LUMDOMI-508599 format. One record per residue (C-alpha): residue number from 1; residue in three letters; chain; z negated, y negated, x. Coordinates in nm, 4 decimals. Example, Ala and Ser with C-alpha at 12.3 -4.5 7.8 and 13.67 -1.06 7.14 Angstrom:
// residues 2
+-----+-----+----+----------+----------+----------+
|   i |  aa | ch |        w |        v |        u |
+-----+-----+----+----------+----------+----------+
|   1 | ALA |  A |  -0.7800 |   0.4500 |   1.2300 |
|   2 | SER |  A |  -0.7140 |   0.1060 |   1.3670 |
+-----+-----+----+----------+----------+----------+
//
This chain:
// residues 200
+-----+-----+----+----------+----------+----------+
|   i |  aa | ch |        w |        v |        u |
+-----+-----+----+----------+----------+----------+
|   1 | MET |  A |  -2.3001 |  -1.9769 |   0.9170 |
|   2 | PRO |  A |  -1.9276 |  -1.8778 |   0.9292 |
|   3 | LYS |  A |  -1.7912 |  -1.6603 |   0.6375 |
|   4 | GLY |  A |  -1.5361 |  -1.4049 |   0.7049 |
|   5 | ARG |  A |  -1.2741 |  -1.2760 |   0.4650 |
|   6 | LEU |  A |  -1.2390 |  -0.9281 |   0.3227 |
|   7 | ILE |  A |  -0.8838 |  -0.8065 |   0.2426 |
|   8 | THR |  A |  -0.8210 |  -0.4613 |   0.0963 |
|   9 | LEU |  A |  -0.5025 |  -0.2544 |   0.0601 |
|  10 | GLU |  A |  -0.4902 |  -0.0301 |  -0.2435 |
|  11 | GLY |  A |  -0.2438 |   0.1983 |  -0.4287 |
|  12 | ILE |  A |  -0.1875 |   0.5578 |  -0.5232 |
|  13 | ASP |  A |  -0.1264 |   0.8183 |  -0.2666 |
|  14 | GLY |  A |   0.2299 |   0.7977 |  -0.1328 |
|  15 | THR |  A |   0.2793 |   0.4127 |  -0.1507 |
|  16 | GLY |  A |   0.2855 |   0.3951 |   0.2345 |
|  17 | LYS |  A |  -0.0086 |   0.1543 |   0.2441 |
|  18 | SER |  A |  -0.1693 |   0.3342 |   0.5441 |
|  19 | SER |  A |   0.1605 |   0.2859 |   0.7463 |
|  20 | ILE |  A |   0.1574 |  -0.0774 |   0.6497 |
|  21 | ALA |  A |  -0.2074 |  -0.0971 |   0.7656 |
|  22 | LYS |  A |  -0.0979 |   0.0279 |   1.1084 |
|  23 | MET |  A |   0.1864 |  -0.2308 |   1.1106 |
|  24 | LEU |  A |  -0.0712 |  -0.5088 |   1.0299 |
|  25 | GLU |  A |  -0.2865 |  -0.4145 |   1.3261 |
|  26 | GLU |  A |  -0.0109 |  -0.5382 |   1.5479 |
|  27 | ARG |  A |   0.0269 |  -0.8650 |   1.3554 |
|  28 | PHE |  A |  -0.3292 |  -0.9472 |   1.2990 |
|  29 | ARG |  A |  -0.4994 |  -0.8571 |   1.6363 |
|  30 | ASP |  A |  -0.8180 |  -1.0514 |   1.5714 |
|  31 | ALA |  A |  -0.8906 |  -0.8806 |   1.2427 |
|  32 | VAL |  A |  -1.1212 |  -0.5836 |   1.2023 |
|  33 | PHE |  A |  -0.9349 |  -0.2842 |   1.0607 |
|  34 | THR |  A |  -1.1106 |  -0.0158 |   0.8709 |
|  35 | ARG |  A |  -1.0697 |   0.2387 |   0.5839 |
|  36 | GLU |  A |  -1.2429 |   0.4387 |   0.3153 |
|  37 | PRO |  A |  -1.3301 |   0.7221 |   0.3362 |
|  38 | THR |  A |  -1.4755 |   0.6323 |   0.6669 |
|  39 | GLY |  A |  -1.4759 |   0.8455 |   0.9832 |
|  40 | ASN |  A |  -1.8581 |   0.8904 |   0.9804 |
|  41 | TRP |  A |  -2.0306 |   1.2044 |   0.8696 |
|  42 | ILE |  A |  -2.0506 |   1.0836 |   0.4964 |
|  43 | GLY |  A |  -1.6870 |   1.0045 |   0.5063 |
|  44 | LYS |  A |  -1.6067 |   1.3538 |   0.6378 |
|  45 | ALA |  A |  -1.8117 |   1.4982 |   0.3529 |
|  46 | VAL |  A |  -1.6096 |   1.2891 |   0.1101 |
|  47 | LYS |  A |  -1.2835 |   1.4207 |   0.2574 |
|  48 | ARG |  A |  -1.4176 |   1.7802 |   0.2095 |
|  49 | SER |  A |  -1.5142 |   1.7087 |  -0.1459 |
|  50 | ILE |  A |  -1.1580 |   1.5850 |  -0.2242 |
|  51 | GLU |  A |  -1.0212 |   1.9222 |  -0.1198 |
|  52 | SER |  A |  -1.2890 |   2.1215 |  -0.3163 |
|  53 | ASP |  A |  -1.3574 |   2.1843 |  -0.6782 |
|  54 | ILE |  A |  -1.6596 |   1.9397 |  -0.6875 |
|  55 | ASP |  A |  -1.8184 |   1.8041 |  -0.9888 |
|  56 | PRO |  A |  -1.6594 |   1.4543 |  -1.0654 |
|  57 | PHE |  A |  -1.9890 |   1.2782 |  -1.0713 |
|  58 | ALA |  A |  -2.0977 |   1.4304 |  -0.7402 |
|  59 | GLU |  A |  -1.7668 |   1.3218 |  -0.5932 |
|  60 | LEU |  A |  -1.8136 |   0.9675 |  -0.7082 |
|  61 | PHE |  A |  -2.1631 |   0.9426 |  -0.5666 |
|  62 | LEU |  A |  -2.0415 |   1.0855 |  -0.2251 |
|  63 | PHE |  A |  -1.7757 |   0.8095 |  -0.2290 |
|  64 | MET |  A |  -2.0453 |   0.5416 |  -0.3054 |
|  65 | ALA |  A |  -2.2771 |   0.6642 |  -0.0281 |
|  66 | ASP |  A |  -1.9950 |   0.6273 |   0.2189 |
|  67 | HIS |  A |  -1.9051 |   0.2877 |   0.0706 |
|  68 | ALA |  A |  -2.2753 |   0.1696 |   0.1021 |
|  69 | GLU |  A |  -2.2903 |   0.2802 |   0.4664 |
|  70 | HIS |  A |  -1.9500 |   0.1247 |   0.5436 |
|  71 | ILE |  A |  -2.0728 |  -0.2102 |   0.3988 |
|  72 | SER |  A |  -2.4013 |  -0.1940 |   0.5774 |
|  73 | LYS |  A |  -2.2801 |  -0.0960 |   0.9212 |
|  74 | LEU |  A |  -1.9384 |  -0.2628 |   0.9525 |
|  75 | ILE |  A |  -1.8243 |  -0.4844 |   0.6716 |
|  76 | ARG |  A |  -2.1256 |  -0.7108 |   0.6226 |
|  77 | PRO |  A |  -2.1944 |  -0.7686 |   0.9916 |
|  78 | ALA |  A |  -1.8281 |  -0.8506 |   1.0566 |
|  79 | LEU |  A |  -1.8107 |  -1.0977 |   0.7682 |
|  80 | ARG |  A |  -2.1328 |  -1.2640 |   0.8929 |
|  81 | GLU |  A |  -1.9590 |  -1.3188 |   1.2189 |
|  82 | GLY |  A |  -1.6734 |  -1.4954 |   1.0394 |
|  83 | LYS |  A |  -1.4239 |  -1.2105 |   1.1060 |
|  84 | THR |  A |  -1.1426 |  -1.1057 |   0.8777 |
|  85 | VAL |  A |  -1.1832 |  -0.7498 |   0.7648 |
|  86 | ILE |  A |  -0.8750 |  -0.5411 |   0.6422 |
|  87 | SER |  A |  -0.9674 |  -0.2175 |   0.4740 |
|  88 | ASP |  A |  -0.7171 |   0.0620 |   0.3792 |
|  89 | ARG |  A |  -0.8812 |   0.1540 |   0.0484 |
|  90 | TYR |  A |  -1.2093 |   0.0151 |  -0.0816 |
|  91 | SER |  A |  -1.4015 |  -0.0036 |  -0.4081 |
|  92 | ASP |  A |  -1.0951 |  -0.0432 |  -0.6245 |
|  93 | SER |  A |  -0.9840 |   0.3115 |  -0.5248 |
|  94 | ARG |  A |  -1.2995 |   0.4362 |  -0.6938 |
|  95 | TYR |  A |  -1.2464 |   0.2319 |  -1.0058 |
|  96 | ALA |  A |  -0.8888 |   0.3556 |  -1.0345 |
|  97 | TYR |  A |  -0.9311 |   0.7224 |  -0.9257 |
|  98 | GLN |  A |  -1.2760 |   0.8066 |  -1.0632 |
|  99 | GLY |  A |  -1.1884 |   0.6001 |  -1.3627 |
| 100 | ALA |  A |  -0.9224 |   0.8715 |  -1.4102 |
| 101 | THR |  A |  -1.1408 |   1.1741 |  -1.3224 |
| 102 | LEU |  A |  -1.4305 |   1.0619 |  -1.5390 |
| 103 | SER |  A |  -1.2318 |   0.9367 |  -1.8401 |
| 104 | ASP |  A |  -1.3209 |   1.2314 |  -2.0577 |
| 105 | LEU |  A |  -1.6898 |   1.2224 |  -1.9533 |
| 106 | VAL |  A |  -1.7935 |   0.8562 |  -2.0021 |
| 107 | ASP |  A |  -1.6723 |   0.5774 |  -2.2204 |
| 108 | ASP |  A |  -1.4602 |   0.3113 |  -2.0532 |
| 109 | ALA |  A |  -1.4826 |   0.4945 |  -1.7183 |
| 110 | ILE |  A |  -1.3381 |   0.2103 |  -1.5150 |
| 111 | GLU |  A |  -1.6070 |  -0.0332 |  -1.6348 |
| 112 | TRP |  A |  -1.8797 |   0.2275 |  -1.5997 |
| 113 | VAL |  A |  -1.7779 |   0.3021 |  -1.2332 |
| 114 | LYS |  A |  -1.7722 |  -0.0745 |  -1.1677 |
| 115 | SER |  A |  -2.1193 |  -0.1128 |  -1.3198 |
| 116 | VAL |  A |  -2.2835 |   0.1325 |  -1.0793 |
| 117 | HIS |  A |  -2.1361 |  -0.0803 |  -0.7895 |
| 118 | LYS |  A |  -2.2634 |  -0.4025 |  -0.9350 |
| 119 | GLY |  A |  -2.5183 |  -0.6051 |  -0.7334 |
| 120 | TRP |  A |  -2.4695 |  -0.4299 |  -0.3994 |
| 121 | THR |  A |  -2.1005 |  -0.3987 |  -0.3259 |
| 122 | ILE |  A |  -1.8978 |  -0.6909 |  -0.1658 |
| 123 | VAL |  A |  -1.6084 |  -0.7922 |  -0.3819 |
| 124 | PRO |  A |  -1.2867 |  -0.8370 |  -0.1769 |
| 125 | ASP |  A |  -1.1486 |  -1.1934 |  -0.1380 |
| 126 | LEU |  A |  -0.7849 |  -1.0579 |  -0.1566 |
| 127 | THR |  A |  -0.6517 |  -0.7174 |  -0.2702 |
| 128 | ILE |  A |  -0.3008 |  -0.6156 |  -0.2101 |
| 129 | LEU |  A |  -0.1878 |  -0.3500 |  -0.4573 |
| 130 | PHE |  A |   0.1147 |  -0.1333 |  -0.3620 |
| 131 | THR |  A |   0.2925 |   0.0275 |  -0.6642 |
| 132 | VAL |  A |   0.5616 |   0.2895 |  -0.6725 |
| 133 | ASP |  A |   0.6986 |   0.5351 |  -0.9269 |
| 134 | PRO |  A |   0.4517 |   0.8254 |  -0.9150 |
| 135 | THR |  A |   0.7485 |   1.0712 |  -0.8831 |
| 136 | ILE |  A |   0.8540 |   0.9023 |  -0.5580 |
| 137 | ALA |  A |   0.4870 |   0.8901 |  -0.4428 |
| 138 | VAL |  A |   0.4488 |   1.2649 |  -0.4940 |
| 139 | SER |  A |   0.7857 |   1.3430 |  -0.3112 |
| 140 | ARG |  A |   0.6631 |   1.1294 |  -0.0256 |
| 141 | CYS |  A |   0.3349 |   1.3361 |  -0.0181 |
| 142 | GLY |  A |   0.5346 |   1.6523 |   0.0122 |
| 143 | ILE |  A |   0.3584 |   1.8320 |  -0.2765 |
| 144 | ARG |  A |   0.5187 |   2.1629 |  -0.3630 |
| 145 | GLY |  A |   0.5191 |   2.3776 |  -0.6784 |
| 146 | ASP |  A |   0.6481 |   2.2423 |  -1.0083 |
| 147 | HIS |  A |   0.3168 |   2.2982 |  -1.1928 |
| 148 | THR |  A |   0.1074 |   2.1250 |  -0.9157 |
| 149 | LYS |  A |   0.3727 |   1.8543 |  -0.8728 |
| 150 | PHE |  A |   0.3764 |   1.7745 |  -1.2457 |
| 151 | GLU |  A |   0.0015 |   1.7559 |  -1.2676 |
| 152 | LYS |  A |  -0.0142 |   1.5283 |  -0.9657 |
| 153 | ILE |  A |   0.2524 |   1.3010 |  -1.1151 |
| 154 | GLU |  A |   0.0722 |   1.2737 |  -1.4413 |
| 155 | PHE |  A |  -0.2572 |   1.2058 |  -1.2662 |
| 156 | LEU |  A |  -0.1082 |   0.9320 |  -1.0492 |
| 157 | LYS |  A |   0.0459 |   0.7690 |  -1.3484 |
| 158 | ILE |  A |  -0.3053 |   0.7316 |  -1.5012 |
| 159 | VAL |  A |  -0.4511 |   0.6153 |  -1.1632 |
| 160 | GLN |  A |  -0.1697 |   0.3528 |  -1.1192 |
| 161 | GLY |  A |  -0.2239 |   0.2389 |  -1.4715 |
| 162 | ASN |  A |  -0.5905 |   0.1874 |  -1.3870 |
| 163 | TYR |  A |  -0.4889 |  -0.0084 |  -1.0844 |
| 164 | LEU |  A |  -0.2604 |  -0.2381 |  -1.2831 |
| 165 | GLU |  A |  -0.5407 |  -0.2826 |  -1.5390 |
| 166 | LEU |  A |  -0.7730 |  -0.3939 |  -1.2664 |
| 167 | ALA |  A |  -0.5120 |  -0.6406 |  -1.1444 |
| 168 | LYS |  A |  -0.4643 |  -0.7689 |  -1.4940 |
| 169 | ARG |  A |  -0.8427 |  -0.8376 |  -1.5197 |
| 170 | GLU |  A |  -0.8596 |  -1.0187 |  -1.1864 |
| 171 | PRO |  A |  -0.5187 |  -1.1825 |  -1.1300 |
| 172 | GLN |  A |  -0.6673 |  -1.4432 |  -0.8915 |
| 173 | ARG |  A |  -0.7672 |  -1.1527 |  -0.6485 |
| 174 | PHE |  A |  -0.4758 |  -0.9233 |  -0.6705 |
| 175 | VAL |  A |  -0.1151 |  -0.9432 |  -0.5257 |
| 176 | ILE |  A |   0.1098 |  -0.6704 |  -0.6410 |
| 177 | ILE |  A |   0.3869 |  -0.5443 |  -0.4064 |
| 178 | ASP |  A |   0.6633 |  -0.3012 |  -0.4827 |
| 179 | ALA |  A |   0.6252 |  -0.0139 |  -0.2379 |
| 180 | ALA |  A |   0.9777 |   0.1227 |  -0.3061 |
| 181 | GLN |  A |   1.1255 |  -0.1311 |  -0.0616 |
| 182 | ALA |  A |   1.1971 |  -0.0610 |   0.3038 |
| 183 | PRO |  A |   0.8772 |  -0.0493 |   0.5094 |
| 184 | GLY |  A |   0.9839 |  -0.3447 |   0.7272 |
| 185 | SER |  A |   1.0471 |  -0.5729 |   0.4369 |
| 186 | ILE |  A |   0.7132 |  -0.4611 |   0.2838 |
| 187 | GLY |  A |   0.5304 |  -0.5330 |   0.6111 |
| 188 | ASP |  A |   0.6911 |  -0.8794 |   0.6355 |
| 189 | ARG |  A |   0.5876 |  -0.9615 |   0.2742 |
| 190 | VAL |  A |   0.2336 |  -0.8439 |   0.3296 |
| 191 | GLU |  A |   0.2021 |  -1.0357 |   0.6552 |
| 192 | ALA |  A |   0.3178 |  -1.3541 |   0.4730 |
| 193 | VAL |  A |   0.0698 |  -1.2990 |   0.1868 |
| 194 | ILE |  A |  -0.2216 |  -1.2602 |   0.4221 |
| 195 | SER |  A |  -0.1224 |  -1.5370 |   0.6521 |
| 196 | GLU |  A |  -0.0870 |  -1.7725 |   0.3536 |
| 197 | PHE |  A |  -0.4317 |  -1.6588 |   0.2241 |
| 198 | LEU |  A |  -0.6090 |  -1.7132 |   0.5509 |
| 199 | LYS |  A |  -0.4873 |  -2.0710 |   0.5807 |
| 200 | LYS |  A |  -0.6843 |  -2.1556 |   0.2592 |
+-----+-----+----+----------+----------+----------+
//
């Protein structure tokens, strides 16, 4: 049975990874492109939860429900058919973001969030992590108000730190790319990384 490859694009808000994902669609036309949160009804509930003052555990479990449906209906069938799947955000987003929001509520929040995924999620074959100074990321997001802006920068510093910790723990899976470069050069670099990986 053919085995497909799962490639994920990760990074804090404002790294430009979604723009790179669109660029990659033109360069890898045979790949299946997707994202999390998804566009289904659970994904829409996730998006609403992000904009509300929801309990952090409730938010995590909404994300996980969307992730489970995503795997069941799209990712696993595509991989079984031998296709390459490229997802803009995936499980590492939860480990990094919810690892930050739950850090005061559970011990070693990253590992705890990973543990509740264990046994049913599909681990990516390759994860491309885009990094950028959180100050630049926030300016790209267009966040206004000094207080809100400062809080967002501090939060994204923690999240990016979590991402880098994940990459440190699994260096064979992660490729880190500086997202402060020009989009064209980033796109070329990502294309080269994916092309080389798919040749293996």
